[in-house]
C-alpha positions in Angstrom: 10.3 -3.2 -12.0 9.6 -6.4 -10.2 8.1 -7.2 -6.8 4.8 -8.4 -5.3 1.8 -6.0 -5.1 0.8 -5.1 -1.6 -2.3 -3.4 -0.3 -1.4 0.1 0.8 -4.8 1.3 2.0 -8.5 0.9 1.7 -10.9 3.8 1.1 -14.6 4.0 0.2 -14.2 7.0 -2.1 -12.9 6.3 -5.6 -12.0 9.9 -6.1 -9.7 9.8 -3.0 -8.1 6.7 -4.5 -7.5 8.5 -7.7 -5.9 11.5 -5.9 -3.6 9.1 -4.0 -2.7 7.4 -7.3 -1.8 10.8 -8.8 0.3 11.8 -5.8 2.2 8.5 -5.9 2.7 8.3 -9.6 4.0 11.9 -9.7 6.7 10.5 -7.4 7.5 7.6 -9.7 5.6 5.0 -7.7 3.5 2.5 -9.7 0.0 2.1 -8.4 -3.0 -0.2 -9.0 -6.6 0.4 -7.8 -9.1 -2.4 -7.3 -12.8 -2.1 -6.5 -15.9 -4.3 -6.5 -18.1 -1.3 -7.1 -20.6 -1.5 -10.0 -19.9 1.7 -11.8 -23.5 3.0 -12.6 -24.7 2.2 -9.0 -23.0 4.0 -6.1 -22.9 1.1 -3.7 -20.9 1.8 -0.5 -22.1 -1.1 1.7 -19.4 -3.2 3.4 -16.8 -4.8 1.1 -18.8 -3.8 -2.0 -17.8 -0.2 -1.3 -14.1 -0.8 -0.8 -11.5 0.8 -3.1 -8.1 -0.7 -2.5 -4.8 1.0 -3.5 -1.9 -1.3 -4.2 1.8 -0.6 -4.6 4.8 -2.8 -5.1 6.4 -4.2 -1.9 9.6 -2.3 -2.4 7.7 1.0 -2.9 5.5 0.7 0.2 7.6 2.8 2.6 8.1 5.6 0.1 4.3 5.5 -0.7 3.3 5.7 2.9 5.7 8.7 3.4 4.3 10.5 0.3 0.7 10.1 1.5 1.6 11.4 5.0 3.3 14.4 3.5 0.3 15.1 1.2 -2.2 14.9 4.1 -4.4 12.4 2.1 -4.9 9.8 4.8 -8.6 9.2 5.5 -8.8 5.5 4.5 -8.1 2.4 6.6 -4.6 0.9 6.4 
């Protein structure tokens, strides 16, 4: 699969990002998660607390629909 990675959403909860990844991957959508958090220290201040979920550009619409259907939308888009 080719295509550029696009930011789907930003959350401040790594567990929420993992749940979203599971939902999307179960539908065949490849997902990447990026975060600046330092694992042993729970820092949630500004951009240090952001957890970004990325999908390929061609999967973005399907990913947005899957998230809406699941009810897992509390992060910023």
